[in-house]
N, C-alpha and C positions, 0 to 999 in steps of 0.2 A: 435540223428538226424543221418540219413543215406542217402548217395547218391545212385543213381541207374541210369541205362540206360533205356530209354523208347522209344518205337516206336510209332510214331504218326500215327493214323489210322482214317478213316472216319467211323462214325457210319452208319449202314445199312439204318436207317431212314432218313439220310441226302443225300441220293443218289437217283437220278431219271433217267429214260430212256426216250429219245425222239425217237420214232420209226416211220417208214413209215406206214401211215394208209391206203394207197392204193398201189397196185403194179404199177410201172411206171419207168420212167427214171429221174434221178437227173439232172434237168436243171440248177440249180444254188446252190452253196454251199457258205454260208456267214461266217461261223466261223470254227475255227480249235481248236485242243487240246491246252489247256492253256488259251484260251480266257475267259474273264468274260462276262456273258450275264445277261440280265434282263428277268423277267417273261413275256412271251408273245412275246418276240423278235423272228423274223423269222430267223431260223437257216439254212434252205434249202428250195428249191422249187422243186416239182415233177410234171412232165407232165404225166398225167395218163388218159387213155381211160376209166378206171373204174370210175374215178372221174367225168368225163363228163357224163357218163351214169347215175351215181347216182344223179347228178344235174337234168338231164332230167326226171328221175323218180320222183323227188320231184315236179317238175313243173307239170307233168301229174297228180300226186296225189293231188296237190293243186287245179287244175282245176276240177277234179272229185269231190273233197270234196265240192267245191263251188256249182257245179251243183246239188249235192245231197242235200245240204242245201236249195237251192232255191226250188227244187222239194218237199222237205219235208214241206216247208212253204206253198206251194200251196195245197198240200194234207191235211195239217192240217186244212186249211180253208174249203176245200171241205168236209172233214169229219165232221166238226162241223156243216156244213149246211145240212148234211145228204145225200150228193150227192154220196159219195163213201163209200164202205164197210169198216168195221173194219179191215178186212184182208189186204186190199190194204193199209190202213193207217199204219198197222204194218210192211208191207213190205217196205214202204217208210222210216220208222224209222230205220229199219235194214240196208237198203242201206246207209243211212246217217251215222250210227255208223261205218259201215265197211269202208266207205270212209275216215272218220275222223281217224280211227285207222291206215289205210294205210299211210295217210299223216304224222301222228305222227311217224310211223316207219321210213319212209324215212328222216324225219327231224332229228331224233335221230342219224341215221347213218351218216349224214353230220356233226352233232355236234361232233360226235366221230372222224370224219376225220380231224377236226380242224377248220371248219367254225364257226363263232360266230353268235349270234342271229340276228344282223343287216344284215349280209350277207345272211342268210337264208330268212329273211323277204324280202330282195330285190329280191332274186330268185323267191320266191313265188308270187311276184307281177309281174313277167314276165320280169325282167331286165336281162341284158346280163350274160352269164355264165362266170365263172372264168376259165381261161386257165391253171393256175398252182395251185397246192395244196401246201399251206404253212405248213411247219413243224415248230412249235413254241416251245420255251423253257417252260417247265412246272414249273420251279422255277427260281429265281435269284440265280446265283452261278457261278461256274467255270466249264468249259468243261474239264473233266478228261480223256475222251476217245472219239475218233471220227473215224468212218469208212466211212463216206460219201465222195464220190468222184464224181466230175462233170462228167456227161455222163454215169455213172454206172446204170445198171438195178437193181432195188430193188424189193423185194416182200413185200406184206402186212405184217405188224407187225414186219418187220426186224429192229432191233435196229440200229440207226444211231449215236446217241450221248449218253454219260453218263454225267450227270451234277450233281455236288455236291455243297451243301452249306457248305463251310469250316469254318463257324463261330462257329460251335460246333464240337469239335474233341475228340477223345479218346487218352489217353496215356496208352499204354499196357506195363506194367512193369514186368519183370521177377525178382522176389525178392527171395534171398536165403531162403531155407525152414526154417532155424532157426529164421528168422525174420518174417515169414509169420503170426505167431500167434499174433504178435504185431500190425498188421495192421487190421483196421476195416473200414467199410463204414462210410463216414462222415469226415474222416481225410483229412487234407489239404495236397496238394503236390505242390511244387513250381518248375517251369521250370527255370533252371539256365542259365545265359548268356544273359538274356534279358535286354534291356535298360530300360524298364518299367516293372512293376509287371505283371507276368502272372502265375496264379495258378489256381488250380481246386480242385475238391472233389473226393475222392475215392468212387466209387459206387459198385464195385464188387471185392470180393476176391475169387479166384477159390477154389472149394472144392477138386480138385485133384492136384497132383504134376507131373510135367514133369519127366518121368523116366530117360531121358537122361541127363538132366541138374540139376535135383533135385531142381527145382525152382517152386515157386508158381506165377501164373499170377495174377497181380493186375491191375484193370482197373480204371482209373480216367477220369472224364469228365472236359474239359476245354473250356471256351468261349474265342475265339480269333477273334475279329472283325477287327483287324488290319493286319491280314495275316502274323504274325510274325513266325509262324511255319506252316509246310505243311505236308500233308499226305505222308507217306513213309519215312519221315525224322526221324533220331535218335537224341534224345536230352538227356541232363543230367537233372535229377530231384532230389529233396530232399524232403523226407518225414519229415513233421514237427511234430515229436514225439520223445520221449526218449526211445531208445531200451532197456535200462537197467531197467527203471521203467515201461515200457510198458504203459505209460499214455500220453495223449496229452499234448503238451506244448503250452503256449501262445506265439506265434512267431509273431512279428510285422515287417512290412516293412517300412523303411524310406529311404530318400536320403542318399547315402554314404557320401555326403558333410556335413551331420549333425554329423558325428562321430568325437570325440575328443579323442586321445590316449595320456595318460600320464603314461609313464613307461609300466607296465604290465596291467594297467586298461584301460577300455574304458568308455567313458561318452557321453551323449548327453545333450543339454541344453533345458529345457522345460519352458514354460511360467507359472509363479506363480503370485499371487497377489503382485503387486508392482515391478515386474521385471522378471528376469530369474534365474533359479537355475540349477546346474548340477545334472544329474541323472546317477548313475552308471548302466551300462548294460553289457550284454554278447553278443558278436558278433557271431552269428551262421554261417553266410556266407556273402560274398560280391560278387555280380554278376553285373558287369558293374557299373552302377550308383545306384543300389539298394542294400541296406543292410538289412539282416534278423537278428533281434535282439530279445533278451528276457530281461525282467526286470520288475520293478514296474511301469507298464504303463497300460493305458486303451484306449478305442476308442476316448475319449475326450481329450487326452493329445495333447497339441500343441507343436510341436518340431521346434527349430530354425534350419534353413538350410542355412542361409547366414548371413554375418556380424559376424562370430563367432570369428574372431581373437582377439578382445578385451576381450571377455568372456574367451577364452582359456588362455590368458595371466593371468587373475585373478585367474583361476583355478590352473595354474602352480605355481603361487606365493603363494597361500594358502597352497598347498601341500608341498612346500619348507619350508614354515614357520612352518608347523607341524613337519617336520623332524628336 
């Protein structure tokens, strides 16, 4: 088992950018760096002449598409009655298709700008224009960077916020080269110093060595829904394997209150038919209230974590009698 230092990092796939979709002036800023946001939440509002023009273009396109549809319906009737030529009928169909394409184009531009389907339908029906363009959070997460300032002029596609989902994090570990060959994807790595268990899996072992430090970078993925560690933080970790044998070990986590020490030995009490029995174990590490142990255990073993005093007294008495 070896300890190492790890830097907590955000995976690229967990980070998203909220940008200004139109040029304009930031009329309102609602969040700042470090704030937690939910998907769809309004982060800022932009007053933009471009946005007003885009809304007007959608309304014009909706009216044109409606007129073209009505004209096509009339020409369809006239064509089937033999009153108009095939060429005029074809022209009416072409105008209808062109008008529909123009409406779809302007509609898509407004969707990209941040309007939703209901807002676009309301615009198409001739309801009032929106005075401000809302910039919404693309995901639920934490604002890790913010450049938005009230009153500032922004350009289209200018990044305003970076938002990250911190529930999935990377542990980037610089491991001495002599230990690199003992690590492989799938091994467990535990973060030390946590009040509750926080561990992850090794996913990548670098194929190259840092020439300055002579270390191999090992990356592990950890799920932390409680926000116990943060990107940029350095933490102590422990690889759960035996460096001498270079084989994985069965390391279990139990409450540190379950440990019973008698002399040089460590035990826990486990449930057996008819009561409880001591089980000798090896303590790998104790971090806060979590103990990492090895021994003759499995996932179905029930461990006593409270009311141990009477059992400990019996264990001490039995060991004394044997001596």
